[in-house]
C-alpha positions in Angstrom: 108.6 83.3 119.8 110.8 86.3 119.0 111.2 89.6 120.8 112.3 93.6 120.1 111.4 96.8 120.9 109.5 97.5 117.7 107.8 95.8 115.0 106.9 97.9 112.0 104.2 95.8 109.8 104.4 96.9 106.1 107.6 97.4 104.3 106.3 100.3 101.9 107.9 103.9 102.0 106.1 105.1 105.3 107.1 101.7 107.3 110.8 102.1 106.0 111.2 105.4 106.8 109.8 105.0 110.0 112.2 101.6 110.8 115.3 103.8 109.5 114.3 106.7 111.9 113.7 104.3 115.1 117.1 102.1 113.9 119.2 104.9 113.6 118.1 106.3 117.3 119.1 102.6 118.8 116.2 100.9 118.2 115.7 97.3 118.0 113.6 97.4 115.0 111.4 94.3 112.6 110.2 95.5 109.7 107.4 92.3 108.6 105.7 92.4 105.3 103.6 89.9 104.0 105.1 90.5 100.2 107.8 88.8 98.9 109.9 92.2 98.5 109.6 95.6 99.8 108.0 98.4 98.5 104.2 98.0 98.8 102.7 99.8 95.8 106.4 101.5 95.1 107.5 98.2 93.0 109.1 97.6 89.3 108.5 94.7 87.4 111.4 93.5 84.0 108.8 92.1 81.5 110.7 91.4 78.1 113.0 93.9 78.9 110.8 97.1 79.8 110.7 98.3 83.2 107.0 99.0 84.7 106.3 101.1 87.3 103.3 100.5 89.7 100.1 103.0 88.7 100.7 105.1 92.2 103.3 107.2 90.5 101.1 108.0 87.4 97.7 108.7 88.4 98.7 112.0 90.8 94.8 112.0 92.6 92.8 109.3 90.3 89.6 111.8 90.1 87.8 113.5 87.4 84.4 114.6 89.7 85.7 117.5 91.2 85.7 116.4 95.2 89.3 116.5 95.6 90.2 119.4 98.2 91.2 122.3 96.0 94.3 122.5 99.1 95.5 119.7 97.9 95.8 119.8 94.0 97.0 123.5 94.9 99.7 121.7 97.4 100.6 119.3 94.2 100.9 122.3 91.7 103.4 123.7 93.4 105.7 120.3 94.4 105.7 120.2 90.6 106.1 124.1 90.0 108.9 124.4 92.2 110.3 120.9 92.3 111.9 118.8 88.7 110.0 115.9 88.4 111.8 112.7 87.5 111.9 109.2 87.5 115.0 106.9 88.8 116.6 104.9 86.3 115.9 101.5 88.0 112.0 102.3 88.2 110.5 103.6 91.2 111.6 100.6 93.6 114.5 101.8 93.5 113.0 104.4 96.8 112.0 101.5 98.6 115.4 99.3 98.3 117.8 102.5 99.1 115.5 102.8 102.1 115.3 99.2 103.2 119.4 99.1 102.6 119.6 102.2 105.2 117.3 100.3 107.5 119.5 97.6 107.6 122.9 98.9 108.0 121.6 100.6 110.8 120.7 97.6 112.4 117.4 96.9 112.0 115.9 93.5 110.5 113.2 93.1 107.7 111.0 89.8 107.2 109.7 89.5 103.9 106.7 86.8 103.3 105.6 87.4 107.2 102.0 88.6 107.2 100.5 90.2 110.3 97.2 88.7 111.2 96.5 90.1 114.3 97.7 92.3 117.1 97.2 91.8 120.6 98.1 93.3 123.8 99.1 91.0 127.2 101.3 91.8 130.1 102.2 95.3 129.2 103.4 94.0 125.8 102.5 93.6 122.1 102.1 90.0 120.2 101.8 90.0 116.8 100.7 87.0 115.0 102.3 86.0 111.6 100.9 83.7 109.6 103.0 80.9 109.5 105.5 81.4 111.5 105.8 82.1 115.5 104.8 85.5 117.2 106.4 89.0 117.4 106.5 90.4 120.9 107.7 94.0 121.2 106.7 97.3 123.5 105.7 99.0 120.6 103.9 98.3 117.0 103.6 100.7 113.6 101.0 99.9 111.2 102.5 100.8 108.0 100.4 98.3 105.4 98.1 100.0 102.3 95.2 101.9 103.0 92.5 99.0 102.2 94.4 96.6 104.8 94.8 99.1 108.1 91.3 98.6 109.5 92.5 94.6 109.5 94.7 95.1 112.2 93.6 98.3 114.1 90.6 99.5 115.3 90.7 102.7 112.7 88.3 103.5 109.9 88.9 102.2 106.5 90.1 105.3 104.6 88.0 106.5 101.6 90.5 105.1 98.2 90.6 105.6 94.6 91.7 103.0 92.1 93.8 103.3 88.7 94.5 101.5 85.5 97.4 101.8 83.6 98.2 99.9 80.6 102.2 99.5 79.5 102.5 99.5 75.5 105.7 97.7 73.4 105.6 100.9 70.6 108.1 99.5 68.2 107.1 102.5 66.0 108.4 105.3 68.1 106.1 108.0 69.2 106.6 111.7 69.1 109.7 112.6 70.8 108.2 114.5 73.7 109.2 113.4 77.3 105.8 115.5 78.7 103.1 114.1 79.9 100.4 114.1 77.5 96.2 114.6 78.7 93.5 114.7 76.6 91.8 117.9 77.9 88.4 117.3 75.9 88.0 114.0 78.3 87.2 112.3 75.2 88.3 109.2 76.5 89.1 106.7 79.2 93.1 107.4 79.5 93.6 110.5 81.9 97.1 110.5 80.8 99.9 108.9 79.2 103.3 109.4 78.4 106.9 107.6 76.7 108.2 106.9 79.8 111.4 105.3 77.6 111.9 109.5 76.3 112.4 110.5 79.7 114.5 107.3 80.8 115.9 105.6 77.7 116.8 102.3 79.9 113.1 101.6 80.4 113.0 99.8 77.2 115.3 97.6 75.3 117.3 99.0 72.5 115.2 100.3 69.4 112.0 100.1 71.0 109.8 102.2 73.3 107.8 102.0 76.4 104.5 104.0 76.4 102.1 103.9 79.4 98.8 104.8 79.9 96.8 105.6 83.0 92.9 105.0 83.3 90.6 105.8 86.3 89.2 102.7 87.8 86.4 102.1 89.7 83.5 99.3 90.4 81.2 101.0 87.3 84.6 102.1 85.5 86.4 99.6 83.9 87.7 100.7 80.5 88.3 97.9 77.9 91.3 97.6 75.4 89.1 99.3 72.6 88.1 102.1 74.4 91.9 102.5 75.2 93.5 102.0 71.6 90.8 104.4 70.5 91.8 107.1 73.0 95.8 106.7 72.7 95.3 107.0 68.6 93.2 110.0 69.3 96.4 111.5 71.6 99.4 110.0 69.9 98.5 109.2 66.1 97.8 106.2 64.5 100.5 104.8 65.1 98.9 103.6 68.6 97.1 101.2 66.9 100.2 99.2 66.2 101.4 98.8 69.7 101.4 95.6 71.7 100.2 95.6 75.4 102.9 94.0 78.1 100.6 94.5 80.5 97.9 95.6 82.6 97.7 97.3 86.3 94.5 97.5 88.4 95.2 99.0 91.4 91.7 99.6 93.1 93.1 100.9 96.3 96.2 102.8 94.3 95.7 106.6 96.4 94.0 107.8 99.3 90.9 109.8 98.5 92.3 113.6 99.6 88.2 115.3 99.9 87.5 118.7 101.3 88.3 120.0 104.0 91.9 118.8 103.6 93.3 116.9 106.7 96.8 117.1 105.8 97.8 115.2 109.3 96.3 112.6 111.0 96.7 111.5 114.6 99.7 108.6 114.9 99.0 107.3 118.1 96.0 105.0 118.4 96.3 103.1 121.4 99.2 102.4 124.2 102.1 100.9 122.3 100.4 101.0 119.3 101.0 103.8 116.1 100.0 104.1 112.2 101.9 105.5 109.5 101.2 105.6 105.8 100.0 108.3 103.0 96.5 107.9 104.0 97.4 109.5 107.3 99.0 112.4 105.4 98.8 113.5 102.4 98.6 111.2 99.1 101.7 110.7 97.9 105.3 109.5 98.0 106.5 112.4 99.7 103.0 112.4 102.7 103.8 108.4 103.1 107.6 109.7 104.0 106.4 112.4 106.1 104.2 110.0 107.7 106.9 107.3 108.2 109.0 110.1 110.2 106.2 111.9 112.3 105.2 107.9 113.6 108.8 107.3 114.3 109.3 110.5 116.6 105.9 109.4 118.6 107.3 106.5 119.4 110.7 107.8 120.7 108.7 110.5 122.6 108.7 110.0 126.4 
């Protein structure tokens, strides 16, 4: 049986940011992660020399129904106008990898392939059961798992989420040289945005090739197929899109927390005695929201 001061469940952006703040404050922290690598939804895979980013980055709001909070949309627009959008050279997973290194450098411990299945309170301490391993005992638990899994561990309502489907194409024939995100204002097909990723970061594709991403909305009633996507891409990019090879399709049913009106920017962090929660579903549906939520949770843990 292992003991520590704080257990952080989930090694996504929010969990790692929380663990970093706690470790830097001198707390003994253990991060347990069900997956085999850090990052949660922020993941990059290498396929035939191409770097694929998860669709969490590309979808932005994942909504074409008009039910997303106007305040949230204006907040996103302000970020794009005032900031300078970009991509890490090694893919979006470079961010959680950097956070994870800082956590371990500060004395925190990260345990991958450790799925937390249950949280109990006994004798004034928290007990986290780990599938296939012994429990971890701590004074405090921070639950920083994905929105579709959070209610499995603590007594909170399951957040509403939106799904995304992202297609990755090997474009041997170069698409137009623009690195801008392309959208179809007519909404004449399933693609909500598409971009030549390798025009922004050349290392995302092998020499002489090009990586094109296309994102569609995904729901229980909407799952675009390849012919629909290809027809729409040919309208957006031109006839050359018909010859592109599919590298992979990612279907992420819970890609983003829904941001319905009226917008509630920050939800409570403390759930019960010794139990806290963090994640973009507790703040804004963005990488920034995950970072802010993780730091808020750490501050709450450290408060007397």
